[in-house]
C-alpha positions, 0 to 999 in steps of 0.5 A: 499500500502507498502512502501519499502526503500532500498539502497541495491539491494540484500535487493530489490530483497529480498523483491520482492521474499516475496512479490511473496510468498505473492502472492501465499498465496492468491491464495492458501487462494482463491483456498481453500474458492472455494473449501469448498463453493463447497463442502458445497454446494455440501453436501446440495444435496447428499442422507441422507436417506440411509436406502431406497432400491433402484430400478434398471431397465434394458432397453434393446433390445428383441434381446439381451434377444433371442440371450442369450437364444441361447447361454445357448441352444449352452452351454447346448449341448456342454458340452466339453472345451479345457483344460488340464489332466494328464497322469499318465500312457502310455504302448504299449505291450500284457498286456498294457491294463490291467495294464492301468486298474490297475492304474486306479484303484489305482489311484481311491483308492487313489483320488475317486474325480478325473475323471480317463480316459483309452484313447487307442491311437493306439499302445498306452494304455495311462491314464489320469486324471482330467479335469481342465480349466488352465495349473495352476491348472493342475501343481498344481494337478500335484504336489500332486500325482508326489509322487505317480506317477512320470512319470505323465506329464500335457498333452493339451486337445481338449476336457474335462468335464467341472470340477466340481464347488465346 
């Protein structure tokens, strides 16, 4: 037990603050001791041999497997999805079909790995290129071809072919 002899009230307040700090230090020390004890105790139950390969067993309802198989069959039948293409040419008139074929050939010479489509929507012949899942991908490719095809722009398509996976 500690005895404090003070005659001034300010000194007494300072002593109380010191005493409160002492109590909080004791609490911190107790908490640290408990944490160290818990960590040390949990270490005893940790796995020590990490070279042993584990085995995972998945238990699921047979209906989930059947549903996945149906989903695969549907996706194999449907080879198209929504996406984007870049339109590099459109025109109507007497020689628009021949011009569209010329533009297609010119594009294929410059970019042989990209699909080219000639579309006729009365009265226009259009040449569209690529199969892009996102507008961002289409915009990136547009930046590559804009110098060769300055009137090109990105267009949304209801059905595109699945893009090739690299």
